[in-house]
C-alpha positions as CSV (number, residue, x, y, z in Angstrom):
1,M,-27.7,-56.8,-232.8
2,I,-25.6,-54.5,-230.5
3,D,-22.8,-54.2,-232.7
4,L,-25.5,-53.7,-235.6
5,T,-26.9,-50.8,-233.6
6,V,-23.6,-49.2,-232.7
7,H,-22.6,-49.7,-236.1
8,Q,-25.7,-47.2,-237.8
9,A,-25.0,-45.0,-234.8
10,T,-21.1,-44.3,-235.2
11,G,-20.2,-46.0,-238.7
12,A,-17.8,-48.3,-236.7
13,R,-16.8,-51.1,-238.0
14,D,-18.6,-54.6,-237.3
15,Y,-17.8,-57.3,-234.6
16,T,-15.1,-59.4,-235.8
17,G,-14.6,-61.8,-233.0
18,K,-11.0,-60.8,-232.5
19,V,-9.2,-61.4,-229.2
20,G,-6.1,-60.1,-227.7
21,D,-3.0,-58.5,-229.9
22,E,-5.4,-59.4,-232.8
23,D,-7.8,-56.7,-231.2
24,V,-5.6,-53.7,-232.3
25,D,-8.1,-51.0,-231.8
26,G,-10.0,-52.5,-228.6
27,L,-13.3,-52.6,-230.5
28,D,-14.1,-56.2,-230.3
29,M,-13.3,-56.0,-226.7
30,A,-16.1,-52.9,-226.5
31,Y,-18.3,-54.8,-227.8
32,R,-18.0,-57.6,-226.0
33,V,-18.2,-55.6,-222.6
34,L,-21.2,-53.4,-224.0
35,A,-23.1,-56.8,-224.9
36,D,-21.9,-58.5,-221.2
37,H,-23.6,-55.1,-219.4
38,V,-26.7,-55.1,-221.7
39,R,-27.1,-59.0,-220.9
40,T,-26.8,-58.3,-217.2
41,L,-29.1,-55.6,-217.2
42,T,-31.6,-57.3,-219.1
43,I,-31.5,-60.4,-216.6
44,A,-31.6,-58.0,-213.7
45,L,-34.7,-56.1,-214.9
46,S,-36.7,-59.4,-216.0
47,D,-36.0,-60.9,-212.4
48,G,-37.9,-57.6,-211.1
49,G,-35.1,-55.7,-210.3
50,R,-35.6,-52.0,-210.7
51,P,-33.2,-49.1,-210.6
52,D,-33.2,-47.6,-206.9
53,S,-30.7,-46.1,-204.3
54,Q,-30.8,-48.9,-202.3
55,G,-30.0,-52.6,-202.2
56,R,-30.0,-54.5,-205.6
57,G,-31.6,-51.7,-207.1
58,Y,-28.5,-49.7,-206.6
59,V,-26.7,-52.2,-208.6
60,T,-29.7,-52.4,-211.3
61,D,-29.1,-48.6,-211.2
62,C,-25.4,-48.5,-211.7
63,L,-25.9,-50.8,-214.9
64,Y,-28.2,-48.9,-216.2
65,C,-25.7,-45.8,-216.3
66,I,-23.0,-47.9,-217.3
67,V,-25.1,-49.0,-220.4
68,A,-26.4,-45.8,-220.8
69,C,-22.8,-44.1,-220.8
70,Q,-21.3,-46.6,-223.3
71,L,-24.0,-46.3,-226.1
72,F,-23.7,-42.4,-225.5
73,V,-20.1,-42.2,-225.8
74,Q,-20.1,-44.7,-228.9
75,S,-22.9,-42.6,-230.5
76,I,-20.6,-39.4,-230.1
77,V,-17.1,-40.6,-230.6
78,S,-16.2,-42.1,-234.0
79,I,-14.7,-45.5,-233.2
80,A,-14.1,-46.4,-236.8
């Protein structure tokens, strides 16, 4: 789902599951990193965590910023 959203927003190629030397442009790794951050943020929010400047809210806030930045950068930079 994330790769479809990124593909629609940027025109980047779909996720192909390449790792290591096969992932020449690093796009598959970027998809996995983004998916991991989104998954972690989803679990944190569903567990009652809310963005805040203290405690576990700070971690949730940082994750939110990371995901937002990754999506923003991928929306303005042509990865394809």
